[in-house]
C-alpha positions as CSV (number, residue, x, y, z in Angstrom):
1,M,-2.7,28.2,21.9
2,M,-5.8,26.5,23.4
3,A,-5.9,26.3,27.1
4,K,-7.2,22.7,27.0
5,D,-6.4,20.1,24.4
6,Y,-9.4,17.9,23.4
7,S,-10.2,15.0,21.1
8,V,-11.5,16.3,17.7
9,W,-12.1,12.8,16.2
10,D,-12.0,9.4,17.7
11,I,-12.7,6.6,15.2
12,D,-13.4,3.9,17.8
13,E,-15.7,6.1,19.8
14,L,-17.7,6.9,16.7
15,V,-17.9,3.3,15.6
16,A,-19.0,2.3,19.0
17,A,-21.8,4.9,18.8
18,Y,-23.2,3.0,15.8
19,A,-22.9,-0.5,17.3
20,N,-26.7,-0.9,17.1
21,V,-26.6,0.0,13.4
22,P,-24.3,-2.6,11.8
23,D,-24.9,-1.3,8.3
24,L,-23.4,2.0,9.3
25,V,-20.4,0.8,11.3
26,E,-18.2,0.0,8.2
27,T,-19.3,3.2,6.5
28,V,-18.4,5.3,9.5
29,R,-15.0,3.5,10.0
30,A,-14.1,3.8,6.3
31,G,-15.1,7.5,6.2
32,M,-13.1,8.4,9.3
33,E,-10.0,6.4,8.2
34,A,-10.2,8.1,4.8
35,L,-10.4,11.5,6.6
36,F,-7.4,10.7,8.8
37,K,-5.3,9.5,5.8
38,F,-6.3,12.7,3.8
39,M,-5.4,15.0,6.7
40,E,-2.0,13.2,7.0
41,T,-1.2,13.0,3.3
42,E,-2.1,16.7,2.8
43,G,0.2,17.8,5.7
44,L,-2.7,19.0,7.9
45,L,-1.6,17.1,11.0
46,T,1.5,17.4,13.2
47,C,1.6,13.6,13.8
48,R,1.4,10.5,11.7
49,V,-1.8,8.4,11.8
50,T,-0.7,5.5,9.5
51,D,1.9,2.9,9.6
52,E,4.4,1.9,6.9
53,Q,1.6,-0.2,5.1
54,G,-0.8,2.8,5.1
55,Q,-3.1,1.4,7.7
56,V,-4.6,3.9,10.1
57,V,-3.1,3.0,13.5
58,K,-3.7,6.3,15.4
59,R,-7.4,6.2,16.1
60,Q,-7.8,9.7,17.7
61,I,-6.8,13.2,16.7
62,M,-6.4,15.9,19.3
63,A,-7.0,19.6,18.5
64,S,-3.3,20.3,19.1
65,Q,-2.4,17.8,16.3
66,I,-4.2,19.7,13.6
67,T,-2.2,22.4,11.7
68,E,-3.5,25.9,11.2
69,E,-4.4,25.0,7.6
70,G,-6.1,21.8,8.8
71,N,-8.2,23.9,11.2
72,R,-9.4,26.1,8.4
73,L,-10.7,22.9,6.7
74,S,-12.1,21.3,9.8
75,S,-13.4,23.9,12.3
76,G,-16.1,26.5,12.5
77,P,-19.8,26.3,11.5
78,K,-20.5,24.5,8.2
79,N,-16.8,23.6,7.8
80,P,-15.8,21.4,4.8
81,V,-15.0,18.3,6.9
82,H,-18.3,18.4,8.7
83,R,-20.2,18.9,5.4
84,W,-18.2,16.1,3.8
85,L,-18.9,13.6,6.7
86,G,-22.7,14.2,6.1
87,S,-22.4,14.0,2.3
88,K,-23.0,11.1,-0.1
89,G,-19.2,11.2,-0.9
90,G,-18.3,10.8,2.7
91,Q,-20.7,7.9,3.1
92,K,-19.5,6.0,0.0
93,N,-17.2,3.0,0.5
94,P,-14.5,3.8,-0.4
95,P,-15.3,7.4,0.4
96,D,-15.1,10.1,-2.3
97,L,-12.7,12.8,-1.2
98,K,-13.4,15.3,-4.1
99,M,-15.3,17.7,-1.8
100,L,-12.4,17.9,0.7
101,E,-9.8,18.2,-2.1
102,K,-11.8,21.1,-3.6
103,A,-12.2,22.9,-0.3
104,L,-8.5,22.5,0.5
105,A,-7.5,23.8,-2.9
106,E,-9.7,26.9,-2.3
107,I,-8.1,27.4,1.1
108,R,-4.6,27.1,-0.4
109,A,-5.6,29.5,-3.2
110,G,-6.4,32.1,-0.5
111,N,-10.2,32.0,-0.9
């Protein structure tokens, strides 16, 4: 267990960082919300991030809220989540999750 818990992703903090680039604000928000929903749907979080309507209501994910499998997808150098966030798929609206789905399938297949 980590000695200190920390914020891994914070949607509102990221969106605020792009406040001077209005064109990117919606792309960043949509990408992060898609990532949060993907992590929840795939069982990679220990908490819920959406409400009954499927809206992302939890805006921050802490390190302690990501499962071991989720960490394999989202931590370390050149991890799939980091690569996806910088990819064309991650910057589409709505975001294209194929890269994350493929990476998770590989992790689950034991590669």
